[in-house]
Backbone as a chain_set.jsonl record, in Angstrom:
{"seq": "XXXXXXXXXXXXXXXXXXXXXXXXXXXXXXXXXXXXXXXXXXXXXXXXXXXXXXXXXXXXXXXXXXXXXXXXXXXXXXXXXXXXXXXXXXXX", "coords": {"N": [[90.557, -33.372, 91.662], [91.454, -30.532, 89.419], [89.826, -27.638, 89.533], [89.852, -25.477, 87.69], [89.159, -24.765, 84.317], [91.85, -24.598, 82.088], [92.964, -22.032, 79.755], [94.759, -21.909, 76.843], [96.212, -19.456, 74.752], [97.763, -18.931, 72.189], [99.835, -16.195, 70.706], [100.878, -14.052, 68.182], [100.538, -11.195, 68.494], [99.145, -9.942, 66.158], [96.59, -8.551, 64.1], [94.14, -10.541, 63.936], [95.299, -12.377, 65.871], [94.811, -10.771, 68.23], [91.755, -10.675, 67.828], [90.723, -13.306, 67.823], [92.191, -13.672, 71.101], [90.006, -11.981, 72.259], [87.81, -13.198, 71.561], [88.16, -15.842, 72.879], [88.027, -14.426, 75.373], [85.403, -13.772, 75.605], [84.028, -15.412, 75.482], [84.659, -17.081, 77.725], [84.052, -19.003, 80.716], [83.413, -18.231, 84.484], [85.341, -19.989, 85.842], [87.31, -21.21, 84.135], [90.761, -20.318, 83.682], [92.33, -18.247, 81.992], [95.363, -17.541, 79.88], [97.24, -15.953, 78.335], [99.874, -16.262, 75.407], [102.899, -15.204, 74.239], [104.403, -15.434, 71.024], [106.415, -14.934, 70.366], [108.084, -14.986, 72.298], [111.141, -17.393, 73.277], [110.661, -19.717, 75.28], [107.848, -19.758, 75.377], [107.412, -20.388, 72.451], [108.901, -22.583, 72.108], [107.184, -24.305, 73.741], [104.761, -24.23, 72.433], [105.434, -25.566, 70.241], [105.922, -28.286, 71.412], [103.105, -28.94, 71.578], [102.667, -28.958, 68.724], [101.467, -26.801, 67.716], [101.483, -24.7, 64.783], [100.817, -22.879, 63.408], [99.811, -19.567, 64.233], [96.846, -17.242, 65.494], [96.424, -19.735, 68.094], [94.799, -22.297, 70.242], [94.906, -23.704, 73.374], [93.378, -26.128, 74.986], [92.927, -27.563, 78.34], [95.433, -28.522, 77.951], [95.352, -29.872, 75.513], [95.65, -29.318, 72.044], [93.101, -26.942, 70.247], [90.788, -28.504, 67.967], [89.85, -26.695, 66.016], [92.147, -25.448, 65.676], [94.377, -26.95, 64.453], [94.559, -26.645, 61.372], [93.101, -24.4, 60.366], [92.072, -21.131, 61.754], [90.65, -20.495, 64.662], [87.57, -21.253, 65.68], [84.479, -19.918, 67.166], [82.221, -22.337, 67.561], [83.663, -24.689, 67.467], [85.425, -24.475, 69.157], [83.463, -24.14, 71.941], [82.778, -26.794, 71.782], [84.774, -27.845, 72.937], [84.956, -27.52, 75.204], [85.433, -24.752, 75.865], [84.372, -22.189, 78.072], [82.411, -23.601, 79.58], [81.95, -24.58, 82.535], [84.156, -26.71, 85.008], [82.988, -29.412, 86.589], [83.519, -30.024, 89.576], [84.397, -32.491, 92.199], [83.578, -32.952, 95.827]], "CA": [[90.958, -32.469, 90.449], [91.025, -28.959, 88.893], [88.43, -26.88, 89.253], [89.293, -24.602, 86.765], [89.523, -25.192, 83.042], [93.479, -24.423, 81.564], [92.802, -21.937, 78.428], [96.318, -20.906, 76.261], [96.311, -18.653, 73.654], [99.294, -18.353, 71.83], [99.508, -15.417, 69.918], [102.261, -13.33, 67.849], [99.772, -9.427, 68.572], [98.787, -9.575, 65.161], [95.024, -8.514, 64.583], [93.882, -12.148, 63.804], [95.303, -12.893, 67.046], [93.418, -9.952, 68.865], [90.379, -11.212, 67.969], [90.791, -14.427, 68.913], [92.109, -13.123, 71.944], [88.653, -11.064, 72.338], [86.61, -14.36, 71.171], [88.328, -16.959, 73.772], [88.035, -13.917, 76.619], [84.384, -13.354, 76.211], [83.404, -16.739, 75.996], [85.375, -18.262, 78.838], [83.04, -19.156, 81.921], [84.13, -17.816, 85.161], [86.07, -21.268, 86.301], [88.181, -20.844, 83.304], [91.763, -19.601, 83.674], [92.855, -17.504, 80.404], [96.61, -17.132, 79.568], [97.725, -15.06, 76.682], [101.012, -16.13, 75.517], [103.56, -14.26, 73.101], [104.776, -16.466, 70.295], [107.844, -13.938, 70.169], [109.483, -14.988, 73.151], [111.497, -18.38, 72.882], [110.012, -20.374, 76.054], [106.5, -19.66, 74.45], [107.645, -20.869, 71.07], [108.758, -24.128, 72.494], [106.144, -24.768, 74.526], [104.08, -24.073, 71.089], [106.114, -26.93, 68.929], [105.325, -29.432, 72.42], [101.613, -28.699, 70.918], [102.341, -29.065, 67.76], [101.328, -25.556, 66.617], [102.561, -24.271, 63.333], [100.45, -21.382, 62.922], [98.701, -18.613, 65.284], [96.465, -17.505, 66.704], [96.002, -20.909, 68.201], [94.086, -21.887, 71.657], [94.903, -25.114, 73.712], [92.04, -26.143, 76.113], [93.366, -28.263, 79.022], [96.293, -29.382, 77.397], [95.103, -30.316, 73.834], [95.215, -27.699, 70.732], [91.423, -27.582, 69.617], [90.513, -29.165, 66.715], [89.953, -25.975, 65.196], [93.632, -24.879, 65.225], [94.992, -27.759, 63.448], [94.81, -26.493, 60.362], [92.886, -23.35, 59.881], [91.794, -20.752, 62.406], [89.772, -20.767, 65.346], [85.977, -20.292, 65.443], [83.541, -20.297, 68.6], [81.464, -23.313, 67.283], [84.817, -25.946, 67.803], [86.422, -24.008, 71.058], [82.931, -24.337, 72.755], [82.431, -27.765, 71.387], [85.753, -28.809, 73.31], [84.91, -27.38, 76.671], [85.444, -23.257, 76.696], [83.13, -21.896, 78.42], [82.037, -24.939, 80.258], [82.852, -24.931, 83.93], [84.595, -27.973, 85.163], [82.413, -29.874, 87.568], [84.411, -30.734, 90.662], [83.34, -33.184, 93.706], [83.676, -32.267, 97.539]], "C": [[90.697, -31.095, 90.142], [90.123, -29.02, 88.989], [88.596, -25.987, 88.299], [90.152, -25.38, 85.492], [90.759, -24.332, 82.588], [93.263, -24.17, 80.066], [94.365, -21.55, 78.203], [96.075, -20.631, 75.389], [97.539, -18.255, 73.599], [98.822, -17.69, 70.9], [100.792, -14.886, 69.295], [101.513, -11.656, 67.928], [99.324, -9.416, 66.97], [97.064, -9.462, 65.356], [94.23, -9.694, 64.574], [93.993, -12.32, 64.963], [94.654, -11.9, 68.391], [92.427, -9.988, 69.117], [90.417, -12.33, 68.277], [91.398, -14.546, 70.519], [90.731, -12.881, 72.799], [87.778, -12.26, 72.327], [86.965, -15.238, 72.465], [87.67, -16.155, 75.358], [86.106, -14.085, 76.862], [83.37, -14.372, 76.012], [83.8, -18.224, 77.228], [84.107, -18.079, 79.823], [84.072, -18.626, 83.234], [85.315, -19.023, 86.034], [87.461, -21.532, 85.048], [89.535, -19.86, 83.079], [92.311, -19.428, 82.415], [94.939, -17.062, 80.432], [96.7, -16.737, 78.252], [98.936, -15.544, 76.492], [101.892, -15.904, 74.048], [104.863, -15.393, 72.257], [106.652, -15.882, 70.09], [108.904, -14.219, 71.392], [109.371, -17.155, 73.28], [110.746, -19.565, 73.501], [108.483, -20.694, 75.598], [106.674, -20.981, 73.359], [107.969, -22.655, 71.245], [107.985, -24.996, 73.38], [104.795, -24.908, 73.603], [104.642, -25.373, 70.186], [105.519, -27.965, 69.645], [103.918, -29.583, 72.115], [101.126, -29.469, 69.651], [101.43, -28.069, 66.9], [101.896, -25.205, 65.78], [101.839, -23.413, 63.071], [99.974, -20.751, 64.201], [97.936, -17.582, 64.223], [95.945, -19.282, 66.818], [95.491, -21.384, 69.879], [94.143, -23.773, 72.054], [94.062, -24.952, 74.845], [92.329, -27.48, 76.9], [94.251, -29.441, 78.558], [96.197, -29.879, 76.214], [94.824, -28.927, 73.3], [94.045, -28.336, 70.676], [91.74, -27.504, 68.863], [90.756, -28.264, 65.777], [91.153, -25.067, 64.633], [94.495, -26.002, 64.91], [95.886, -27.46, 62.372], [94.207, -25.205, 59.471], [92.341, -22.768, 61.675], [90.847, -20.913, 63.748], [88.684, -20.375, 64.984], [85.056, -21.003, 66.484], [82.781, -21.509, 68.635], [82.601, -24.384, 68.309], [85.149, -25.465, 69.124], [85.201, -24.374, 71.706], [82.556, -25.867, 72.855], [83.457, -28.588, 72.531], [85.797, -28.262, 74.715], [85.151, -25.291, 77.204], [84.531, -22.793, 76.707], [82.575, -22.67, 78.765], [82.322, -25.139, 80.947], [83.269, -26.594, 83.971], [83.752, -28.604, 86.387], [83.785, -30.861, 88.696], [83.408, -31.089, 91.749], [84.25, -32.954, 94.879], [85.25, -33.786, 97.403]], "O": [[89.712, -30.537, 90.624], [89.376, -29.967, 88.741], [87.542, -25.524, 87.866], [91.137, -26.117, 85.482], [90.564, -23.133, 82.788], [93.263, -25.046, 79.202], [95.083, -21.034, 79.06], [95.54, -21.531, 74.743], [98.246, -17.598, 74.364], [97.836, -18.008, 70.235], [101.835, -15.241, 69.843], [102.151, -10.847, 67.255], [99.149, -8.224, 66.719], [96.382, -9.965, 66.249], [93.476, -9.716, 65.547], [92.916, -12.477, 65.539], [94.102, -12.397, 69.373], [91.901, -9.595, 70.158], [90.0, -12.446, 69.429], [91.046, -15.54, 71.154], [90.455, -13.501, 73.826], [86.925, -12.279, 73.215], [85.999, -15.393, 73.212], [87.078, -16.775, 76.241], [85.575, -14.408, 77.924], [82.172, -14.277, 76.277], [83.507, -19.399, 77.45], [83.302, -17.155, 79.712], [85.294, -18.594, 83.088], [86.077, -18.548, 86.877], [88.504, -22.088, 85.39], [89.454, -18.815, 82.434], [92.743, -20.386, 81.773], [95.438, -16.211, 81.168], [96.21, -17.266, 77.254], [99.548, -15.366, 77.545], [101.546, -16.383, 72.968], [105.854, -15.926, 72.755], [107.687, -16.459, 69.757], [110.078, -13.861, 71.489], [108.414, -17.926, 73.335], [110.216, -20.391, 72.759], [108.064, -21.848, 75.505], [106.232, -22.128, 73.43], [107.438, -23.616, 70.69], [108.184, -26.181, 73.646], [103.86, -25.611, 73.985], [103.863, -26.002, 69.47], [104.701, -28.673, 69.056], [103.503, -30.662, 72.536], [100.127, -30.138, 69.389], [100.852, -28.302, 65.838], [103.114, -25.352, 65.886], [102.31, -22.858, 62.078], [99.765, -21.462, 65.183], [98.099, -17.235, 63.053], [95.322, -19.918, 65.968], [95.934, -20.643, 70.757], [93.694, -24.727, 71.419], [93.981, -23.943, 75.545], [92.052, -28.525, 76.311], [94.09, -30.659, 78.634], [97.224, -30.442, 75.835], [94.211, -27.939, 73.701], [93.754, -29.517, 70.868], [92.692, -26.805, 68.514], [91.524, -28.485, 64.841], [91.211, -24.315, 63.66], [95.646, -25.769, 65.278], [97.085, -27.674, 62.197], [94.559, -24.929, 58.324], [92.219, -23.549, 62.619], [90.129, -21.894, 63.553], [88.502, -19.442, 64.202], [84.892, -22.212, 66.649], [82.574, -21.905, 69.782], [82.425, -24.732, 69.477], [85.099, -26.199, 70.111], [85.56, -25.29, 72.446], [82.051, -26.256, 73.908], [83.142, -29.69, 72.98], [86.761, -28.604, 75.401], [85.071, -24.744, 78.303], [83.735, -22.752, 75.769], [81.611, -22.666, 77.999], [83.19, -26.009, 80.87], [82.85, -27.474, 83.219], [84.057, -27.994, 87.412], [84.525, -31.834, 88.554], [82.35, -30.594, 92.139], [85.47, -32.801, 94.822], [85.972, -34.015, 98.373]]}, "num_chains": 1, "name": "protein.A"}
C-alpha cells in the first residue's frame, strides 16, 4: 500500500490558481505528495482531460478529481472531506 497521498493541482498560473496552490499546501499533511502541474504544458493538458478537468484550478486527490472541482472552484471543506491533509494509514 502506498504511504503517501498523491495530490495534483492543475494550474494556469492565474491569481486564483495561486490561491488554490497556497490553500492545498497549507492543509497538506506530511504524507501528502503535492505536485503543481502547469496546464500550459501539452502533456499536463492531456492528463487533465483524462480526469475530466474543464477549468482551472483543479485538484486531484489519489487519482480522483475533487468534487469541488467539477463545477466550481476548490474549497477547503470539500478538499478536507476528500482526504487532503489526512495521512494514509499503512500497515506493516
